[in-house]
C-alpha positions as CSV (number, residue, x, y, z in Angstrom):
1,X,109.5,2.3,94.7
2,X,112.9,2.2,93.0
3,X,113.0,2.8,89.2
4,X,115.9,3.5,86.9
5,X,115.6,6.8,85.0
6,X,116.4,6.8,81.3
7,X,119.4,9.1,82.0
8,X,120.7,6.5,84.5
9,X,120.1,3.7,82.0
10,X,122.3,5.6,79.5
11,X,125.0,6.7,81.8
12,X,125.5,3.3,83.6
13,X,127.4,2.2,80.5
14,X,130.0,4.8,80.9
15,X,133.4,3.3,82.0
16,X,133.7,4.9,85.4
17,X,137.0,3.2,86.2
18,X,138.6,4.3,83.0
19,X,137.4,7.8,83.6
20,X,138.6,7.9,87.2
21,X,142.1,6.7,86.1
22,X,142.3,9.3,83.4
23,X,141.3,12.0,85.9
24,X,143.9,10.8,88.3
25,X,146.6,10.5,85.7
26,X,146.0,14.1,84.5
27,X,145.4,15.4,88.0
28,X,142.2,17.0,86.8
29,X,140.6,17.0,90.3
30,X,143.6,18.7,91.9
31,X,141.9,21.9,92.7
32,X,138.3,20.6,92.8
33,X,136.5,21.7,96.0
34,X,133.2,19.7,95.7
35,X,131.9,19.4,92.2
36,X,134.0,16.5,90.9
37,X,134.8,15.6,87.3
38,X,132.3,12.7,87.2
39,X,129.5,15.0,88.2
40,X,130.7,17.5,85.6
41,X,130.7,14.8,83.0
42,X,127.1,13.8,83.9
43,X,126.0,17.4,83.8
44,X,127.5,17.9,80.3
45,X,126.0,14.7,79.0
46,X,122.6,15.7,80.4
47,X,123.0,19.2,78.8
48,X,123.7,17.6,75.4
49,X,120.9,15.1,75.6
50,X,118.3,17.6,76.8
51,X,119.4,20.3,74.2
52,X,120.0,22.8,77.0
53,X,121.3,26.2,75.8
54,X,122.3,27.6,79.2
55,X,123.4,26.5,82.7
56,X,120.1,27.8,84.0
57,X,118.2,25.4,81.7
58,X,120.4,22.5,82.9
59,X,119.8,23.4,86.5
60,X,116.0,23.8,86.2
61,X,115.6,20.6,84.1
62,X,117.9,18.5,86.3
63,X,116.4,19.7,89.6
64,X,112.9,19.0,88.3
65,X,113.8,15.3,88.8
66,X,115.3,15.3,92.3
67,X,114.2,11.7,92.9
68,X,116.7,10.6,90.3
69,X,119.8,12.2,91.7
70,X,120.9,8.9,93.3
71,X,123.1,8.1,90.3
72,X,125.4,11.1,90.8
73,X,127.6,9.4,93.4
């Protein structure tokens, strides 16, 4: 069954087109090899909202909800 996570409900309001144009204008993805700027933004938003104090905490918390990873693309 499909359900929208709270995180997705919050992030769906982020202006993806504006963000992508800014990344393109600044060439921020020039040397990116896989982890894009949008995924980095989502990871940082998640870290702030969850109160994570380390990358390990972000990884463990985020991977605990693998069924909600659909919104990363």
